[in-house]
Residue, then its C-alpha position, 0 to 999 in steps of 0.5 A: m151525273t158527268a163532270p162538266n167539261i172545263e171548256n164548257s163550264t164555269n168555275e161555279e158549275r165545277l165547284t157545285y159538281v164537286r160538292e154534289a159528287w162528294k157529298c156525304l151520304n151518311d152510309c159509310e159502309s156502302c158509299g166508300k167516299c170517305r176511304i177515297l178522300r181519307g179525311r181530306n177536303a174534296e174542294s181542296l183536292y179538286t182545286d185544279y179542276i174547279n179552276g179549269k187547270r186539269s180535268y176531273m178525271d186527271v184529278t180523280f186518278d191522282i187521288r186514287n193513286n194516292s199521288y195527289k196530296k194537295e191539302 
């Protein structure tokens, strides 16, 4: 599943994508999503993407580099 492009999607489509992409799989040992989010809320972290301000990949890189501490 590819993140919707900001120019061709609505806020609701981007929000739905974030919710689906970061949905808990209840398999922490295999998944790794919890380790990436570190207890933070995906919707909060991806607010700039959802609102069309930054690309999904830009936000993801910042999260993974631990430089995006938006709560």
